[in-house]
C-alpha positions as CSV (number, residue, x, y, z in Angstrom):
1,M,-3.7,10.0,14.1
2,K,-0.2,9.0,15.0
3,K,2.6,8.5,12.5
4,S,2.7,4.8,13.3
5,D,-1.0,4.5,12.5
6,I,-0.4,6.2,9.1
7,L,2.5,3.9,8.3
8,R,0.5,0.8,9.3
9,K,-2.3,1.8,7.0
10,L,0.1,2.5,4.1
11,S,1.6,-0.9,4.6
12,S,-1.8,-2.6,4.5
13,R,-2.6,-4.8,1.5
14,K,-6.3,-4.0,2.1
15,F,-5.6,-0.3,1.6
16,W,-3.8,-0.8,-1.7
17,A,-6.6,-3.1,-2.9
18,L,-9.1,-0.5,-2.0
19,L,-7.2,2.1,-4.1
20,A,-6.9,-0.3,-7.0
21,A,-10.7,-1.0,-6.8
22,L,-11.5,2.7,-6.6
23,A,-9.3,3.6,-9.5
24,T,-10.9,0.7,-11.6
25,S,-14.4,1.9,-10.8
26,V,-13.7,5.6,-11.5
27,L,-11.8,4.8,-14.8
28,T,-14.6,2.5,-15.9
29,A,-17.3,5.0,-15.1
30,A,-15.3,7.7,-17.0
31,G,-15.2,5.5,-20.1
32,A,-11.5,4.6,-20.1
33,G,-10.5,1.6,-22.2
34,D,-9.7,-1.8,-20.8
35,N,-6.0,-1.3,-21.4
36,T,-5.9,1.9,-19.4
37,V,-7.8,0.4,-16.5
38,L,-5.5,-2.6,-16.5
39,H,-2.4,-0.4,-16.6
40,V,-3.5,1.9,-13.8
41,T,-4.6,-1.0,-11.6
42,G,-1.2,-2.7,-12.2
43,V,0.7,0.4,-11.3
44,I,-1.3,0.8,-8.0
45,G,-0.7,-2.8,-7.1
46,A,3.1,-2.5,-7.8
47,V,3.4,0.7,-5.8
48,G,1.4,-0.8,-2.9
49,A,3.6,-3.9,-2.8
50,C,6.8,-1.8,-2.8
51,A,5.4,0.6,-0.1
52,A,4.3,-2.3,2.1
53,Y,7.7,-4.0,1.8
54,M,9.7,-0.9,2.5
55,L,7.6,0.1,5.5
56,A,7.7,-3.5,6.9
57,E,11.5,-3.6,6.5
58,G,11.9,-0.2,8.1
59,I,9.8,-1.3,11.1
60,A,11.8,-4.5,11.4
61,D,15.2,-2.6,11.1
62,G,14.1,-0.1,13.7
63,A,13.0,-2.8,16.1
64,S,16.4,-4.6,15.8
65,K,18.4,-1.5,16.4
66,T,16.5,-0.7,19.7
67,G,16.7,-4.3,20.9
68,G,12.9,-4.4,21.2
69,D,10.4,-6.2,19.0
70,K,8.2,-3.3,17.9
71,A,7.2,-5.2,14.7
72,E,4.7,-7.2,16.8
73,E,2.9,-4.2,18.2
């Protein structure tokens, strides 16, 4: 797996939604309270949004410096 593939997956909203759903399911099965599940899901969503934004900006900045448009690849 190439570095670009990993970065693309980390910037995917579907990936972060999957992690939030997985955490919700595991915490619920483990008997965590509603507040705990809500907080963990919120943190995962926030981290996912930040990661997606930073990676997208990095790709756009890299493409503008090289003169190409790699953001569309």
